C-alpha positions in Angstrom: -18.7 -0.4 14.0 -19.9 3.2 13.3 -20.2 3.6 17.1 -16.4 2.4 17.7 -15.2 4.6 14.6 -16.8 7.6 16.2 -14.8 7.3 19.2 -11.5 7.2 17.2 -10.8 10.8 16.1 -7.5 10.1 14.8 -9.3 7.1 12.8 -11.8 9.2 11.2 -8.9 11.8 10.2 -7.3 9.0 8.4 -10.5 7.6 6.8 -11.3 11.1 5.8 -7.9 11.5 4.1 -8.1 8.2 2.3 -11.5 9.1 1.1 -10.2 12.3 -0.3 -7.4 10.8 -2.2 -9.8 8.4 -3.7 -12.1 11.2 -4.7 -9.1 12.8 -6.1 -8.2 9.8 -8.1 -11.8 9.2 -9.6 -12.6 12.7 -10.2 -9.2 14.2 -11.2 -10.2 15.3 -14.6 -12.9 17.5 -13.0 -11.0 18.7 -9.8 -7.6 19.3 -11.3 -7.6 23.0 -12.7 -4.9 22.4 -15.4 -3.9 19.4 -17.6 -1.0 17.7 -15.9 1.0 17.0 -18.9 0.9 20.3 -20.8 4.0 22.4 -20.5 4.2 26.1 -20.1 7.8 27.3 -20.2 6.7 30.9 -19.5 5.2 29.9 -16.2 8.1 27.6 -15.0 9.0 27.5 -11.4 6.3 30.0 -10.3 6.0 29.8 -6.3 2.5 28.8 -4.8 -0.1 31.6 -5.7 -3.8 31.7 -6.3 -3.2 30.9 -10.1 -1.1 27.9 -9.1 -1.9 26.5 -5.3 1.3 24.5 -5.3 3.4 26.5 -7.7 4.8 25.0 -11.1 7.4 22.8 -11.9 10.7 23.4 -14.3 8.3 22.9 -17.3 5.6 25.0 -16.2 3.3 22.4 -15.3 0.7 23.0 -12.4 1.9 21.0 -9.4 -1.3 20.7 -7.7 -2.9 19.2 -10.9 -0.2 16.7 -10.9 -0.6 15.8 -7.5 -4.2 15.3 -8.0 -3.6 12.9 -11.0 -0.6 11.2 -9.1 -3.3 10.0 -6.6 -4.5 7.7 -9.4 -1.1 6.3 -9.5 -0.8 5.7 -5.9 -4.1 4.3 -5.5 -3.7 2.0 -8.3 -0.4 0.7 -7.1 -1.7 0.3 -3.3 -4.9 -1.5 -4.7 -3.0 -3.9 -7.3 -0.4 -4.9 -4.7 -2.8 -5.4 -1.8 -5.0 -7.7 -4.3 -1.8 -9.8 -5.2 -0.3 -10.0 -1.7 -3.4 -10.6 0.3 -4.8 -13.9 -1.3 -1.0 -15.1 -2.1 0.1 -14.4 1.7 -3.1 -15.7 3.0 -3.0 -19.0 1.1 0.5 -19.6 1.7 0.0 -19.0 5.4 -3.1 -21.4 6.1 -1.7 -24.2 4.1 1.6 -24.1 5.9 -0.2 -23.7 9.1 -2.7 -26.3 8.5 -0.5 -28.8 6.7 2.5 -28.5 9.2 5.3 -31.1 8.8 7.5 -31.0 5.6 5.2 -28.6 4.0 5.1 -26.1 6.7 9.1 -26.2 6.8 9.4 -26.0 3.0 7.1 -22.8 2.8 8.4 -21.3 6.1 12.0 -21.6 5.1 11.2 -20.0 1.8 9.4 -17.2 3.5 12.3 -16.5 5.7 14.6 -16.3 2.8 12.6 -13.7 1.3 12.2 -12.0 4.7 16.0 -11.9 5.2 16.4 -9.5 2.2 15.7 -5.8 3.0 12.4 -5.4 0.9 13.4 -2.1 -1.0 16.7 -3.7 -2.1 14.9 -6.8 -3.2 12.2 -4.6 -5.0 15.0 -2.4 -6.7 16.4 -5.8 -7.7 13.4 -7.1 -9.5 12.5 -3.7 -11.0 15.8 -3.4 -12.5 16.0 -7.0 -13.8 12.1 -6.7 -15.2 12.6 -3.2 -16.7 11.0 0.1 -15.6 7.6 1.1 -15.6 4.3 1.0 -13.3 3.5 -2.7 -14.0 6.9 -4.0 -13.1 6.8 -1.7 -9.9 3.6 -3.4 -9.0 5.0 -6.9 -9.4 8.3 -6.0 -7.5 6.5 -4.5 -4.7 4.2 -7.6 -4.6 7.2 -10.2 -4.8 8.6 -8.5 -1.7 5.5 -7.9 0.4 3.8 -11.2 0.7 6.1 -13.0 3.4 4.5 -10.7 6.2 1.1 -11.6 5.4 2.0 -15.3 5.2 3.6 -15.4 8.6 0.6 -13.7 10.2 -2.2 -16.0 8.4 0.3 -19.0 9.6 0.2 -18.0 13.2 -3.5 -17.6 13.2 -3.9 -20.8 11.6 -1.9 -22.6 14.4 -4.6 -21.4 16.8 -7.8 -21.6 14.8 -7.0 -25.2 13.8 -7.3 -26.4 17.0 -10.5 -24.9 18.1 -13.7 -26.8 18.9 -15.7 -25.9 15.8 -12.9 -26.9 13.6 -12.7 -30.4 15.2 -16.3 -30.7 15.2 -16.2 -30.2 11.3 -13.5 -32.7 10.8 -15.4 -35.3 12.9 -18.4 -34.7 10.5 -16.1 -35.5 7.4 -15.3 -32.1 6.3 -12.5 -32.3 3.5 -9.1 -30.4 4.1 -9.9 -28.0 1.5 -13.4 -27.1 3.1 -11.9 -26.8 6.4 -9.1 -24.4 4.9 -11.5 -22.1 3.0 -14.7 -22.2 4.9 -13.7 -22.4 8.5 -10.0 -21.4 8.9 -9.2 -18.7 6.1 -12.4 -16.3 7.3 -10.9 -16.5 10.8 -7.5 -15.1 9.4 -9.1 -12.5 7.1 -9.4 -9.6 9.6 -6.0 -9.9 10.9 -4.8 -10.0 7.2 -6.9 -6.8 6.3 -5.5 -5.0 9.2 -1.8 -6.0 8.3 -2.5 -5.1 4.6 -3.8 -1.7 5.6 -0.7 -1.0 7.8 1.5 -2.2 5.1 -0.1 0.3 2.6 2.1 3.1 4.0 5.1 0.9 3.2 3.8 0.1 -0.1 3.5 3.9 -1.1 6.9 4.6 0.2 8.6 1.7 -1.7 6.8 2.7 -5.0 7.8 6.5 -4.4 11.5 5.3 -4.0 11.1 3.2 -7.3 9.7 6.4 -9.0 12.5 8.5 -7.5 15.0 6.2 -9.0 13.5 6.1 -12.2 12.2 2.4 -12.0 8.4 3.3 -11.3 6.0 5.2 -13.4 7.7 6.6 -16.3 7.7 10.5 -17.2 5.5 12.4 -18.0 3.2 10.4 -15.6 2.8 12.5 -12.5 4.3 10.0 -9.9 5.1 11.6 -6.8 8.4 9.9 -6.1 9.4 10.9 -9.7 8.2 14.4 -8.9 10.6 14.7 -6.0 13.4 13.2 -7.9 12.9 16.0 -10.7 12.6 18.6 -7.9 15.6 17.8 -5.9 17.6 20.0 -8.3 15.6 23.0 -7.3 15.5 22.6 -3.4 17.4 25.7 -2.4 15.7 28.2 -4.6 12.4 26.5 -5.6 11.5 24.3 -2.5 7.9 23.7 -3.6 8.8 21.4 -6.6 9.9 18.6 -4.1 8.3 19.6 -1.1 4.6 19.4 -2.4 4.9 15.8 -3.4 6.8 15.1 -0.2 3.8 16.3 1.8 1.5 14.3 -0.4 3.2 11.2 0.4 3.8 12.0 4.0 -0.2 12.6 4.4 -1.1 9.6 2.4 1.2 7.2 4.5 0.1 8.8 7.7 -3.6 8.2 6.8 -3.2 4.8 6.0 -1.3 4.2 9.4 -4.3 5.7 11.1 -6.7 3.9 9.2 -4.8 0.2 10.0 -4.6 1.1 13.6 -8.3 2.0 13.8 -9.3 -1.3 11.9 -7.2 -3.2 14.3 -9.2 -1.9 17.3 -12.4 -2.5 15.6 -11.9 -5.9 13.9 -9.9 -7.3 16.9 -12.0 -7.9 20.1 -8.9 -9.0 21.9 -7.4 -5.5 21.6 -8.7 -3.0 24.1 -7.3 0.4 23.8 -6.0 1.6 27.4 
């Protein structure tokens, strides 16, 4: 795996950014030079400098420190959504593909109904109905992100269920649950992991959109989308207030896309890079 990864410079760059993000999230109190919540109006709207690498916001809070602490919220959101969406989509997909018939029709039609709504609009509806907050944003994003995983797992199951080793296990008397979770599900996991990694960029953007609209993590939490929302009023004269969190979202989304693309190359032997 390392040999393959070493041949992917963009993939290494993506992994490095993700690793840096995790380090910032874990060691934020030791890395951040300032307290992200402490206001200092005498230092309000200072441009980037040696004292404040990313400048300060309208309350004099250090933007660089807030970006570092905001990495915690981003990692928490991505991890929580993935832990919910991955198993949920995998179970629905493999059950639908393995059972077939009426069960497959019911599950896939429900999946199609969810897919027919734009994910951001549906997440906004759930977040507005459940109330603003980080936990609500996680639930709202999860409720709109599982159908793609379910469709992928179903497609993989339709292929795997007809393989020789599954037929042999069935002849030896393996129960349906044993076939599902010991023979079919493990073969679907690599594709699901790759899809989840590629979806993380969309999760970050959706979470930032909810924060921008005031439906995500609430102030004074240093959520990147909320930071852009508060900084849009100062775009003309104090561009760094909104641009710095925007750059953080851009780099993080790009990194997860690069990681997902690299994992596809490594985990899928059928994919050959030209």
